[in-house]
TIPA-16630 format. One record per residue (C-alpha): residue number from 1; residue in one letter; x, y, z. Coordinates in nm, 4 decimals, decimal comma, always signed. Layout:
N
+------+------+----------+----------+----------+
! resi ! resn !       px !       py !       pz !
+------+------+----------+----------+----------+
!  NUM !    A !        X !        Y !        Z !
...
+------+------+----------+----------+----------+
//
This chain:
277
+------+------+----------+----------+----------+
! resi ! resn !       px !       py !       pz !
+------+------+----------+----------+----------+
!    1 !    M !  -2,7353 !  +0,7412 !  -3,4688 !
!    2 !    P !  -2,3632 !  +0,6906 !  -3,4794 !
!    3 !    T !  -2,1861 !  +0,4368 !  -3,6596 !
!    4 !    W !  -2,0691 !  +0,1897 !  -3,4231 !
!    5 !    P !  -1,7263 !  +0,0096 !  -3,4589 !
!    6 !    S !  -1,8176 !  -0,3244 !  -3,4579 !
!    7 !    D !  -1,9091 !  -0,6098 !  -3,7043 !
!    8 !    E !  -2,1994 !  -0,6737 !  -3,4566 !
!    9 !    P !  -2,3210 !  -0,3229 !  -3,3492 !
!   10 !    L !  -2,4583 !  -0,2630 !  -3,0108 !
!   11 !    R !  -2,8159 !  -0,2203 !  -2,9966 !
!   12 !    L !  -2,8414 !  +0,1289 !  -2,8989 !
!   13 !    R !  -3,1632 !  +0,3312 !  -2,8156 !
!   14 !    R !  -3,1967 !  +0,7096 !  -2,8241 !
!   15 !    I !  -3,3204 !  +0,8165 !  -2,5091 !
!   16 !    Y !  -3,3041 !  +1,2042 !  -2,5186 !
!   17 !    P !  -3,2233 !  +1,4397 !  -2,8291 !
!   18 !    D !  -3,0461 !  +1,7210 !  -2,6118 !
!   19 !    P !  -2,7697 !  +1,6506 !  -2,5266 !
!   20 !    P !  -2,7658 !  +1,3227 !  -2,7366 !
!   21 !    G !  -2,8269 !  +1,0358 !  -2,5236 !
!   22 !    Y !  -2,8246 !  +0,6887 !  -2,5847 !
!   23 !    F !  -2,8757 !  +0,3536 !  -2,3929 !
!   24 !    A !  -2,7417 !  +0,0085 !  -2,4173 !
!   25 !    R !  -2,8905 !  -0,2976 !  -2,1759 !
!   26 !    E !  -2,5323 !  -0,4135 !  -2,0829 !
!   27 !    L !  -2,1673 !  -0,3247 !  -2,1196 !
!   28 !    P !  -1,8345 !  -0,3949 !  -2,0061 !
!   29 !    S !  -1,7518 !  -0,0314 !  -1,9375 !
!   30 !    T !  -1,9425 !  +0,2770 !  -2,0721 !
!   31 !    N !  -1,5988 !  +0,4672 !  -2,0882 !
!   32 !    D !  -1,4408 !  +0,2096 !  -2,3150 !
!   33 !    T !  -1,7463 !  +0,1747 !  -2,5261 !
!   34 !    L !  -1,7696 !  +0,5306 !  -2,5726 !
!   35 !    K !  -1,4312 !  +0,5839 !  -2,6413 !
!   36 !    A !  -1,4189 !  +0,3293 !  -2,9161 !
!   37 !    L !  -1,7347 !  +0,5303 !  -3,0703 !
!   38 !    V !  -1,5536 !  +0,8372 !  -3,0608 !
!   39 !    Q !  -1,2289 !  +0,7031 !  -3,2452 !
!   40 !    A !  -1,4657 !  +0,5931 !  -3,5124 !
!   41 !    D !  -1,7091 !  +0,8248 !  -3,5691 !
!   42 !    E !  -1,6804 !  +1,1663 !  -3,3234 !
!   43 !    P !  -2,0227 !  +1,2304 !  -3,1802 !
!   44 !    E !  -2,1419 !  +1,5937 !  -3,0922 !
!   45 !    P !  -2,0243 !  +1,7338 !  -2,7735 !
!   46 !    F !  -2,1941 !  +1,6173 !  -2,4231 !
!   47 !    T !  -2,2927 !  +1,2843 !  -2,5927 !
!   48 !    V !  -2,4232 !  +1,0644 !  -2,3264 !
!   49 !    L !  -2,3929 !  +0,6830 !  -2,3167 !
!   50 !    V !  -2,5903 !  +0,4901 !  -2,0326 !
!   51 !    C !  -2,6166 !  +0,1102 !  -1,9660 !
!   52 !    G !  -2,8593 !  -0,0851 !  -1,7875 !
!   53 !    R !  -2,5787 !  -0,2822 !  -1,6171 !
!   54 !    Q !  -2,2144 !  -0,2488 !  -1,6025 !
!   55 !    T !  -1,9787 !  -0,5416 !  -1,5552 !
!   56 !    R !  -1,6102 !  -0,4018 !  -1,5529 !
!   57 !    G !  -1,6436 !  -0,0556 !  -1,4927 !
!   58 !    R !  -1,3313 !  +0,1219 !  -1,3613 !
!   59 !    G !  -1,2547 !  +0,3460 !  -1,0826 !
!   60 !    R !  -0,9333 !  +0,4795 !  -0,9157 !
!   61 !    P !  -0,6711 !  +0,3589 !  -0,9205 !
!   62 !    G !  -0,7745 !  +0,0890 !  -1,1526 !
!   63 !    N !  -1,0335 !  -0,0791 !  -0,9353 !
!   64 !    L !  -1,3250 !  -0,2555 !  -1,0689 !
!   65 !    W !  -1,7176 !  -0,1490 !  -1,0153 !
!   66 !    S !  -1,9907 !  -0,3438 !  -1,1469 !
!   67 !    S !  -2,3581 !  -0,1748 !  -1,1229 !
!   68 !    L !  -2,6557 !  -0,3595 !  -1,0475 !
!   69 !    R !  -2,9730 !  -0,3110 !  -1,2779 !
!   70 !    G !  -3,1275 !  +0,0475 !  -1,1884 !
!   71 !    D !  -2,8125 !  +0,2132 !  -1,0879 !
!   72 !    L !  -2,6447 !  +0,4649 !  -1,2928 !
!   73 !    A !  -2,3308 !  +0,3711 !  -1,5349 !
!   74 !    M !  -2,3024 !  +0,6403 !  -1,7773 !
!   75 !    S !  -2,0212 !  +0,8140 !  -1,9643 !
!   76 !    L !  -1,9920 !  +1,1551 !  -2,1401 !
!   77 !    W !  -1,7844 !  +1,2933 !  -2,4234 !
!   78 !    L !  -1,6370 !  +1,6026 !  -2,4106 !
!   79 !    P !  -1,4119 !  +1,7040 !  -2,6905 !
!   80 !    V !  -1,0908 !  +1,9688 !  -2,6486 !
!   81 !    E !  -1,2246 !  +2,3212 !  -2,5877 !
!   82 !    S !  -1,0362 !  +2,6439 !  -2,6963 !
!   83 !    Q !  -1,0850 !  +2,7907 !  -2,3338 !
!   84 !    E !  -0,8354 !  +2,7060 !  -2,1005 !
!   85 !    R !  -0,9500 !  +2,6318 !  -1,7213 !
!   86 !    A !  -0,7691 !  +2,6491 !  -1,4046 !
!   87 !    L !  -0,9839 !  +2,3795 !  -1,2388 !
!   88 !    P !  -0,9476 !  +1,9926 !  -1,3729 !
!   89 !    L !  -1,2272 !  +1,8637 !  -1,5816 !
!   90 !    S !  -1,3251 !  +1,6126 !  -1,3426 !
!   91 !    L !  -1,4033 !  +1,9069 !  -1,0806 !
!   92 !    F !  -1,6975 !  +2,0224 !  -1,3076 !
!   93 !    V !  -1,8212 !  +1,6656 !  -1,3563 !
!   94 !    A !  -1,8150 !  +1,6288 !  -0,9707 !
!   95 !    G !  -2,0051 !  +1,9543 !  -0,9650 !
!   96 !    A !  -2,2381 !  +1,8442 !  -1,2107 !
!   97 !    C !  -2,3251 !  +1,5431 !  -0,9997 !
!   98 !    L !  -2,3845 !  +1,7486 !  -0,6860 !
!   99 !    E !  -2,6294 !  +1,9691 !  -0,8643 !
!  100 !    A !  -2,8090 !  +1,6903 !  -1,0193 !
!  101 !    L !  -2,8194 !  +1,5117 !  -0,6754 !
!  102 !    S !  -2,9421 !  +1,8357 !  -0,4945 !
!  103 !    E !  -3,2863 !  +1,6863 !  -0,3755 !
!  104 !    V !  -3,1113 !  +1,4005 !  -0,2261 !
!  105 !    P !  -3,0326 !  +1,4881 !  +0,1573 !
!  106 !    G !  -2,6659 !  +1,4659 !  +0,2982 !
!  107 !    V !  -2,4663 !  +1,4188 !  -0,0544 !
!  108 !    R !  -2,1263 !  +1,5206 !  -0,0163 !
!  109 !    W !  -1,8083 !  +1,5325 !  -0,2184 !
!  110 !    K !  -1,4963 !  +1,3325 !  -0,1103 !
!  111 !    Y !  -1,1989 !  +1,4836 !  -0,2903 !
!  112 !    P !  -1,1102 !  +1,4286 !  -0,5424 !
!  113 !    N !  -1,3648 !  +1,1938 !  -0,7459 !
!  114 !    D !  -1,5940 !  +1,0162 !  -0,4920 !
!  115 !    L !  -1,9611 !  +1,1073 !  -0,4258 !
!  116 !    C !  -2,0848 !  +1,0283 !  -0,0468 !
!  117 !    R !  -2,3661 !  +1,0460 !  +0,1520 !
!  118 !    E !  -2,3706 !  +1,1438 !  +0,5131 !
!  119 !    M !  -2,6243 !  +0,9236 !  +0,7035 !
!  120 !    P !  -2,7961 !  +1,0233 !  +1,0359 !
!  121 !    A !  -2,6369 !  +0,9339 !  +1,3598 !
!  122 !    S !  -2,9266 !  +0,7436 !  +1,4499 !
!  123 !    S !  -2,9358 !  +0,5139 !  +1,1302 !
!  124 !    D !  -2,7905 !  +0,1830 !  +1,0903 !
!  125 !    E !  -2,6137 !  +0,3106 !  +0,8389 !
!  126 !    G !  -2,4710 !  +0,5867 !  +1,0437 !
!  127 !    G !  -2,1557 !  +0,7769 !  +0,9383 !
!  128 !    V !  -2,0524 !  +0,8046 !  +0,6007 !
!  129 !    G !  -2,0985 !  +0,6121 !  +0,2996 !
!  130 !    K !  -1,9987 !  +0,6027 !  -0,0773 !
!  131 !    L !  -2,2448 !  +0,6818 !  -0,3192 !
!  132 !    G !  -2,0648 !  +0,6674 !  -0,6427 !
!  133 !    G !  -1,7288 !  +0,7778 !  -0,8071 !
!  134 !    I !  -1,6026 !  +0,9684 !  -1,1415 !
!  135 !    L !  -1,3595 !  +0,8546 !  -1,3831 !
!  136 !    V !  -1,2279 !  +1,1310 !  -1,6360 !
!  137 !    E !  -0,9990 !  +0,9740 !  -1,8887 !
!  138 !    P !  -0,8171 !  +1,1459 !  -2,1832 !
!  139 !    L !  -0,8728 !  +1,0531 !  -2,5441 !
!  140 !    R !  -0,5493 !  +1,0844 !  -2,7870 !
!  141 !    R !  -0,5048 !  +1,0187 !  -3,1688 !
!  142 !    E !  -0,1470 !  +1,0216 !  -3,2931 !
!  143 !    G !  -0,0123 !  +1,1806 !  -2,9810 !
!  144 !    R !  -0,2632 !  +1,4793 !  -3,0113 !
!  145 !    L !  -0,5239 !  +1,5243 !  -2,7223 !
!  146 !    R !  -0,9055 !  +1,4974 !  -2,8728 !
!  147 !    G !  -1,0823 !  +1,5401 !  -2,5545 !
!  148 !    H !  -1,2091 !  +1,3417 !  -2,2436 !
!  149 !    V !  -1,4526 !  +1,0541 !  -2,1726 !
!  150 !    A !  -1,5879 !  +1,1129 !  -1,8504 !
!  151 !    G !  -1,7414 !  +0,7885 !  -1,6565 !
!  152 !    V !  -1,9770 !  +0,8392 !  -1,3650 !
!  153 !    G !  -2,1272 !  +0,5701 !  -1,1370 !
!  154 !    I !  -2,4091 !  +0,5995 !  -0,8692 !
!  155 !    N !  -2,5680 !  +0,3316 !  -0,6674 !
!  156 !    L !  -2,9549 !  +0,3970 !  -0,6940 !
!  157 !    V !  -3,0652 !  +0,0467 !  -0,6017 !
!  158 !    D !  -3,1806 !  +0,0035 !  -0,2422 !
!  159 !    D !  -3,1025 !  -0,3775 !  -0,1887 !
!  160 !    R !  -2,7507 !  -0,4287 !  -0,2120 !
!  161 !    P !  -2,5750 !  -0,7454 !  -0,1515 !
!  162 !    S !  -2,3054 !  -0,7106 !  +0,1355 !
!  163 !    A !  -1,9553 !  -0,6612 !  +0,0279 !
!  164 !    P !  -1,6240 !  -0,6614 !  +0,1845 !
!  165 !    F !  -1,4165 !  -0,3208 !  +0,1459 !
!  166 !    A !  -1,0653 !  -0,2204 !  +0,1948 !
!  167 !    A !  -0,9403 !  -0,0922 !  +0,5247 !
!  168 !    G !  -0,9971 !  +0,2757 !  +0,5431 !
!  169 !    A !  -1,2380 !  +0,2980 !  +0,2514 !
!  170 !    L !  -1,5859 !  +0,4014 !  +0,3061 !
!  171 !    P !  -1,8585 !  +0,1343 !  +0,3115 !
!  172 !    L !  -2,1169 !  +0,1637 !  +0,0047 !
!  173 !    T !  -2,4426 !  +0,3503 !  +0,0422 !
!  174 !    T !  -2,7374 !  +0,4506 !  -0,1945 !
!  175 !    V !  -2,9984 !  +0,7009 !  -0,2573 !
!  176 !    A !  -3,2533 !  +0,5396 !  -0,0783 !
!  177 !    P !  -3,5289 !  +0,5384 !  -0,1198 !
!  178 !    S !  -3,4328 !  +0,5764 !  -0,4578 !
!  179 !    H !  -3,6395 !  +0,8233 !  -0,6411 !
!  180 !    L !  -3,4175 !  +0,9240 !  -0,9236 !
!  181 !    P !  -3,4532 !  +0,7056 !  -1,2272 !
!  182 !    P !  -3,1269 !  +0,6570 !  -1,4229 !
!  183 !    L !  -3,1954 !  +0,7983 !  -1,7597 !
!  184 !    R !  -3,3224 !  +1,1032 !  -1,6134 !
!  185 !    L !  -3,0404 !  +1,1548 !  -1,3937 !
!  186 !    S !  -2,7831 !  +1,1071 !  -1,6841 !
!  187 !    R !  -2,9347 !  +1,3826 !  -1,8567 !
!  188 !    Q !  -2,9690 !  +1,6093 !  -1,5600 !
!  189 !    I !  -2,5808 !  +1,5396 !  -1,5020 !
!  190 !    A !  -2,4962 !  +1,6247 !  -1,8466 !
!  191 !    C !  -2,6866 !  +1,9684 !  -1,8533 !
!  192 !    S !  -2,5621 !  +2,0495 !  -1,5136 !
!  193 !    L !  -2,2172 !  +2,0185 !  -1,6655 !
!  194 !    R !  -2,2655 !  +2,2142 !  -1,9682 !
!  195 !    S !  -2,4173 !  +2,4738 !  -1,7475 !
!  196 !    F !  -2,1169 !  +2,4447 !  -1,5307 !
!  197 !    L !  -1,8749 !  +2,5102 !  -1,8146 !
!  198 !    D !  -2,0999 !  +2,7961 !  -1,9449 !
!  199 !    R !  -2,1289 !  +2,9773 !  -1,6162 !
!  200 !    G !  -1,7621 !  +2,9562 !  -1,5026 !
!  201 !    E !  -1,5380 !  +2,8736 !  -1,2177 !
!  202 !    D !  -1,6515 !  +3,0534 !  -0,9710 !
!  203 !    A !  -1,9802 !  +2,9070 !  -0,9285 !
!  204 !    L !  -1,8442 !  +2,5438 !  -0,9543 !
!  205 !    R !  -1,6091 !  +2,6576 !  -0,6635 !
!  206 !    E !  -1,8699 !  +2,7574 !  -0,4418 !
!  207 !    C !  -2,0900 !  +2,4048 !  -0,5063 !
!  208 !    L !  -1,7750 !  +2,1983 !  -0,4504 !
!  209 !    D !  -1,6593 !  +2,3890 !  -0,1323 !
!  210 !    R !  -2,0376 !  +2,3731 !  +0,0091 !
!  211 !    H !  -2,0387 !  +1,9985 !  -0,0408 !
!  212 !    L !  -1,6775 !  +1,9267 !  +0,0823 !
!  213 !    L !  -1,6822 !  +1,6172 !  +0,3011 !
!  214 !    W !  -1,4899 !  +1,6904 !  +0,6493 !
!  215 !    R !  -1,3981 !  +2,0344 !  +0,5568 !
!  216 !    G !  -1,2695 !  +2,1731 !  +0,8921 !
!  217 !    R !  -1,1692 !  +1,8223 !  +1,0199 !
!  218 !    W !  -0,8379 !  +1,6614 !  +1,0347 !
!  219 !    V !  -0,7460 !  +1,3855 !  +0,7716 !
!  220 !    A !  -0,4951 !  +1,1425 !  +0,6837 !
!  221 !    Y !  -0,3537 !  +1,1139 !  +0,3368 !
!  222 !    A !  -0,0954 !  +0,9681 !  +0,0833 !
!  223 !    L !  +0,0147 !  +1,1259 !  -0,2645 !
!  224 !    E !  +0,1514 !  +0,8148 !  -0,4140 !
!  225 !    T !  +0,2292 !  +0,4788 !  -0,3161 !
!  226 !    G !  +0,5549 !  +0,4990 !  -0,0921 !
!  227 !    E !  +0,5305 !  +0,8484 !  -0,0192 !
!  228 !    K !  +0,4039 !  +0,8553 !  +0,3248 !
!  229 !    G !  +0,4996 !  +0,9930 !  +0,6880 !
!  230 !    A !  +0,6551 !  +0,7885 !  +0,9800 !
!  231 !    S !  +0,3151 !  +0,7082 !  +1,0900 !
!  232 !    G !  +0,2084 !  +0,5685 !  +0,7299 !
!  233 !    F !  +0,0234 !  +0,9073 !  +0,6400 !
!  234 !    H !  +0,0732 !  +1,2816 !  +0,6374 !
!  235 !    L !  -0,1859 !  +1,4592 !  +0,8471 !
!  236 !    G !  -0,3735 !  +1,7893 !  +0,8001 !
!  237 !    R !  -0,6877 !  +1,9634 !  +0,8714 !
!  238 !    M !  -0,9102 !  +2,0352 !  +0,5422 !
!  239 !    T !  -0,9483 !  +2,4185 !  +0,4709 !
!  240 !    G !  -1,1149 !  +2,3877 !  +0,1317 !
!  241 !    L !  -1,0076 !  +2,4260 !  -0,2368 !
!  242 !    S !  -0,7215 !  +2,6355 !  -0,3871 !
!  243 !    S !  -0,8068 !  +2,8808 !  -0,7146 !
!  244 !    E !  -0,6620 !  +2,5634 !  -0,9134 !
!  245 !    G !  -0,8966 !  +2,3150 !  -0,7607 !
!  246 !    S !  -0,6110 !  +2,1658 !  -0,5043 !
!  247 !    L !  -0,7260 !  +2,0765 !  -0,1518 !
!  248 !    R !  -0,5621 !  +2,3206 !  +0,1161 !
!  249 !    V !  -0,4691 !  +2,1567 !  +0,4516 !
!  250 !    V !  -0,2937 !  +2,2838 !  +0,7569 !
!  251 !    D !  -0,0633 !  +2,0680 !  +0,9298 !
!  252 !    S !  -0,0397 !  +2,0453 !  +1,3161 !
!  253 !    D !  +0,2465 !  +2,3131 !  +1,2917 !
!  254 !    G !  +0,0244 !  +2,5289 !  +1,0882 !
!  255 !    R !  +0,2105 !  +2,5112 !  +0,7816 !
!  256 !    P !  -0,0021 !  +2,5155 !  +0,4720 !
!  257 !    H !  +0,0064 !  +2,2060 !  +0,2224 !
!  258 !    L !  -0,1963 !  +2,1651 !  -0,1290 !
!  259 !    L !  -0,3211 !  +1,8265 !  -0,2401 !
!  260 !    P !  -0,3264 !  +1,7617 !  -0,6105 !
!  261 !    P !  -0,5855 !  +1,5537 !  -0,7691 !
!  262 !    H !  -0,3650 !  +1,2106 !  -0,7378 !
!  263 !    V !  -0,3825 !  +1,2401 !  -0,3738 !
!  264 !    R !  -0,4501 !  +0,8626 !  -0,2326 !
!  265 !    T !  -0,6203 !  +0,7035 !  +0,0737 !
!  266 !    L !  -0,7927 !  +1,0276 !  +0,1924 !
!  267 !    R !  -0,9526 !  +0,9449 !  +0,5292 !
!  268 !    L !  -1,0759 !  +1,1200 !  +0,8504 !
!  269 !    V !  -0,8938 !  +1,1114 !  +1,1902 !
!  270 !    E !  -1,0249 !  +1,2666 !  +1,5208 !
!  271 !    S !  -0,7089 !  +1,4541 !  +1,5798 !
!  272 !    P !  -0,3118 !  +1,4940 !  +1,4713 !
!  273 !    G !  -0,2351 !  +1,2611 !  +1,7160 !
!  274 !    G !  -0,5739 !  +1,0586 !  +1,7678 !
!  275 !    R !  -0,6737 !  +0,7512 !  +1,5955 !
!  276 !    G !  -0,8758 !  +0,6945 !  +1,2766 !
!  277 !    V !  -1,2429 !  +0,6976 !  +1,2947 !
+------+------+----------+----------+----------+
//
């Protein structure tokens, strides 16, 4: 059991040995808690921390996400590797989540860090809903990168209270009916991540391209606050991923563009001159 950096250690329960997995009943943020653990006593690579309820989890860019009991809220410790990779680590985590959720119909990846689910057109939840999200944060000591903590949150509970969402944002959806216990799913994600890092980037690109939401469709996007076109957004038709993991789009004049991982407000539109959907 790792040494916990607190006068009142959390009551952690070992849930599986390989990769090392630990469970806490409730935490503000699994990312923050695991980072504190790493700073005090660096655990083994791929160590997983899961909590039964997360009260102040974070998303991009700084959005809060509170889980319900029965959802998945987890973080993994990924120390710096000697091998350099072209694709960002967050894409490996996305691929691991997609592979672990392979039994769930309609699961898609919304570039760069969202997990979504396409619902049948006849469903009351018709369209696309946000299933979960990924947040990978660097961990440094004395200016030196020691590794990354990768947080994953996935909605597994069916009965969710209705909540407002921002304009252009996707409504929340879930793995319904829920047939994936969160502790089992956390281990599947950790094992899939380890496997993708071993198999290499070609297997990961194939997985991400296959699950890419809105591939071949027109989207509106903004790279950073204040960097927008005359209509409020840039427009492009998504064509897939580049070799470095950036999103490739083609504008209405046929010019290619690469969208880096900090792209914001990616949403579907009908056509270059059409209204949003």
